[in-house]
C-alpha positions in Angstrom: -187.9 32.6 -71.9 -185.0 30.3 -71.5 -182.4 31.1 -69.0 -178.8 30.0 -69.9 -176.1 29.8 -67.2 -172.5 30.0 -68.0 -171.0 26.5 -66.8 -169.3 23.5 -68.0 -171.3 20.5 -69.2 -170.5 17.0 -67.9 -168.6 16.2 -71.4 -166.6 19.2 -71.2 -165.5 18.3 -67.7 -164.5 14.6 -68.7 -162.6 15.7 -71.8 -160.7 18.1 -69.5 -159.9 15.4 -67.0 -158.6 13.1 -70.0 -156.3 15.8 -71.1 -155.0 16.4 -67.7 -154.4 12.8 -67.2 -152.6 12.2 -70.5 -150.3 15.3 -69.4 -149.5 13.6 -66.2 -148.9 10.4 -67.8 -146.2 12.1 -70.1 -144.8 13.7 -67.0 -144.4 10.6 -65.1 -142.6 8.9 -68.0 -140.1 11.7 -68.2 -139.5 11.2 -64.3 -139.0 7.6 -64.6 -136.7 8.0 -67.5 -134.9 10.7 -65.6 -134.2 8.5 -62.6 -132.9 5.7 -64.6 -130.3 8.2 -66.3 -129.4 9.8 -63.0 -128.7 6.2 -61.5 -126.4 5.3 -64.3 -124.7 8.3 -64.0 -124.1 8.0 -60.4 -122.6 4.4 -60.8 -120.6 5.5 -63.5 -119.2 8.5 -61.5 -118.6 6.0 -58.4 -116.5 3.6 -61.0 -114.5 6.6 -62.2 -113.8 8.0 -58.7 -112.3 4.4 -58.0 -110.2 4.3 -61.1 -108.9 7.8 -60.2 -108.1 6.6 -56.6 -106.4 3.4 -57.7 -104.3 5.1 -60.5 -103.1 7.6 -57.7 -102.0 4.8 -55.5 -100.3 3.0 -58.2 -98.3 6.0 -59.2 -97.1 6.4 -55.5 -96.2 2.7 -55.4 -94.3 2.3 -58.7 -91.6 0.2 -57.1 -94.2 -2.4 -56.5 -96.4 -1.5 -59.4 -96.1 -5.1 -61.4 -97.8 -6.8 -58.2 -101.0 -5.1 -59.4 -100.7 -6.5 -63.1 -103.9 -9.0 -64.0 -105.5 -8.4 -60.5 -109.3 -9.2 -60.8 -111.0 -7.1 -58.2 -114.4 -9.2 -58.8 -113.4 -11.4 -56.0 -112.2 -10.1 -52.9 -111.3 -13.3 -51.3 -109.1 -14.6 -54.3 -106.7 -11.9 -54.5 -103.2 -12.7 -54.0 -99.7 -11.0 -54.0 -96.1 -12.2 -53.8 -95.0 -13.1 -50.1 -94.2 -10.0 -48.2 -96.5 -7.7 -50.0 -99.1 -7.5 -47.5 -99.5 -3.7 -48.1 -100.3 -4.2 -51.7 -102.9 -7.0 -50.7 -104.5 -4.8 -48.3 -105.1 -2.0 -51.0 -106.3 -4.6 -53.5 -108.7 -5.9 -50.9 -110.0 -2.3 -49.9 -110.7 -1.4 -53.5 -112.5 -4.6 -54.1 -114.6 -4.0 -51.0 -115.3 -0.4 -51.9 -116.3 -1.4 -55.5 -118.7 -4.1 -54.3 -120.2 -1.7 -51.7 -120.6 1.2 -54.1 -121.9 -0.5 -57.4 -122.6 -4.1 -56.2 -121.0 -7.5 -56.4 -120.0 -8.7 -59.6 -122.5 -10.1 -62.1 -122.1 -12.6 -65.0 -120.6 -10.1 -67.4 -118.9 -7.7 -65.4 -115.0 -7.2 -65.5 -112.8 -5.4 -62.7 -109.3 -5.8 -64.0 -105.9 -3.9 -63.4 -103.3 -4.3 -66.0 -100.0 -3.0 -65.8 -97.4 -3.0 -68.6 -93.7 -1.9 -68.8 -92.5 -0.6 -71.9 -89.4 1.3 -73.3 -89.8 4.3 -75.0 -86.4 5.8 -76.3 -84.0 5.5 -73.2 -86.6 5.6 -70.7 -89.2 3.0 -69.4 -92.8 3.6 -68.8 -95.7 1.9 -67.0 -98.9 1.6 -68.8 -101.7 1.3 -66.3 -105.2 0.2 -67.6 -108.2 -0.1 -65.6 -111.5 -1.8 -66.7 -114.5 -1.9 -64.5 -118.0 -2.7 -65.3 -121.0 -2.9 -63.3 -124.6 -4.2 -63.6 -123.8 -6.9 -66.3 -121.6 -4.4 -68.1 -124.2 -1.8 -68.5 -122.0 0.7 -66.9 -118.7 0.7 -67.8 -115.5 2.9 -67.2 -112.1 2.5 -68.8 -109.0 4.3 -67.9 -105.5 4.1 -69.0 -102.3 6.3 -67.7 -98.9 6.3 -68.7 -96.4 6.7 -65.7 -92.8 7.2 -66.1 -91.0 4.5 -64.4 -88.5 5.4 -61.8 
C-alpha cells in the first residue's frame, strides 16, 4: 500500500513563485510610472501657482505694468527695469528665485517669459498679460493669459 500525502511538489512551488514574481514586477512598473506622473504634476502645479502669483501682482501694479513686458525670468542676475523702479526689480528677482528654487534652474529649451501688451478695445484700453513658463527642458509647460482693464 502506498501512502500519499497532500503536499506541494517542487515544481508546483517554483511555478507559484514565478507567477508571484511576475505580479510583483508589474506592480513595480505601475509604482514607477505613478511616481513619474506625480512628479510632473507637482512641477506643473508649482509653475501654475507662480503664474497666478505674478498675474495677481501685475493686476495690483497696473501703473507700472509695462515694466514687466519682455522680462525673462531665466536669469535672475540679468533682470533690469527703468531707473527708479526698484520695487518692480525686486518683485522680478523674487519670482525668478522662487521658480529656480521650486522647479530648478533654466535648462537649454526652457522659457520663462512675461509679456504685456496694451490694446484698445472700443473706447477702453486693456492690458493683455501672457506668461509662458517651462521647466525640465520644456517637458513641463504652463501658459497663462489674462486680460486686465487698464486704468
